[in-house]
C-alpha positions in Angstrom: 126.9 79.9 161.6 123.4 81.5 162.0 123.5 84.5 164.7 121.7 83.2 168.1 119.0 85.1 169.8 119.6 84.7 173.5 117.4 85.1 176.3 118.2 85.5 180.2 118.0 81.8 180.6 119.9 80.9 177.7 122.7 83.4 177.8 125.5 81.4 179.9 125.1 78.6 177.5 125.1 80.6 174.6 128.8 82.0 175.5 130.2 79.9 177.4 132.7 78.8 174.4 134.8 80.2 172.4 134.7 83.8 171.0 131.3 85.1 171.1 130.2 88.5 169.9 127.2 89.7 171.9 125.1 92.7 170.3 122.9 94.3 173.0 119.9 95.9 171.2 116.3 96.7 171.2 114.0 97.0 168.4 113.3 100.9 168.7 116.9 101.7 168.2 118.0 103.2 165.5 121.7 102.3 165.2 120.9 99.0 166.6 119.1 98.3 163.0 121.8 99.9 161.1 124.5 97.3 162.7 122.0 94.2 162.2 122.8 93.4 158.3 126.5 94.1 159.2 126.3 91.7 161.8 124.5 89.2 159.0 127.5 89.7 156.9 130.4 89.6 159.2 128.7 86.0 160.4 128.8 84.7 157.1 132.8 85.7 156.6 133.5 84.5 160.0 133.1 80.8 159.2 132.7 79.7 162.6 135.6 81.5 164.0 133.1 83.4 166.6 129.9 83.1 167.0 127.5 86.2 167.1 124.6 86.5 169.9 122.0 88.9 170.0 120.2 89.9 173.4 117.0 92.2 173.0 117.6 94.3 176.5 114.1 94.8 176.5 113.1 91.2 176.7 116.5 90.4 178.5 116.8 92.8 181.2 118.6 90.7 183.5 121.1 89.7 181.3 121.6 93.8 180.3 121.8 94.6 183.6 124.2 92.2 185.0 126.8 93.7 182.3 125.8 97.1 183.1 124.6 98.0 179.1 123.7 101.9 179.7 123.8 102.6 175.6 122.8 100.3 172.9 124.1 98.9 170.6 126.8 97.8 173.0 128.8 95.1 171.7 130.7 92.8 174.3 133.1 90.2 173.1 133.4 87.1 175.3 136.2 84.3 175.5 135.1 80.9 176.9 132.2 82.7 178.7 134.6 85.7 180.3 134.1 89.4 178.7 137.1 90.4 177.1 136.7 93.5 175.2 133.7 96.0 175.0 132.7 98.8 172.0 129.6 100.6 172.2 128.0 102.4 169.1 127.4 101.5 165.4 130.7 100.2 164.2 131.5 99.1 160.3 132.0 95.8 159.3 136.2 96.0 159.3 136.3 97.4 162.9 134.2 94.5 164.1 136.4 91.7 161.9 139.3 93.8 164.0 138.0 94.0 167.4 137.1 90.0 167.0 140.5 89.3 165.9 142.2 91.1 168.4 141.3 88.0 170.7 141.3 85.1 168.1 
């Protein structure tokens, strides 16, 4: 499944069903650039078990504000539209896989 780039307008639809890992990021953020290839790899290994959605906090301030995003990268895990878990900062692929598995 390809990684989805959500906007304020599309966000609620993008997280509505199943397990969704949302990466709140920005183009100027060093750790965000480090986590991007990790998310790409993870996406190919999840085989549809969870969807990955990216939200650029500079372009989509309404969504970032709604979820109280203060530091980036922040990764929120949603299950059927409801937030169930959160982690902040760079995480290795194994840690993110475990983070998702806890709620599968």
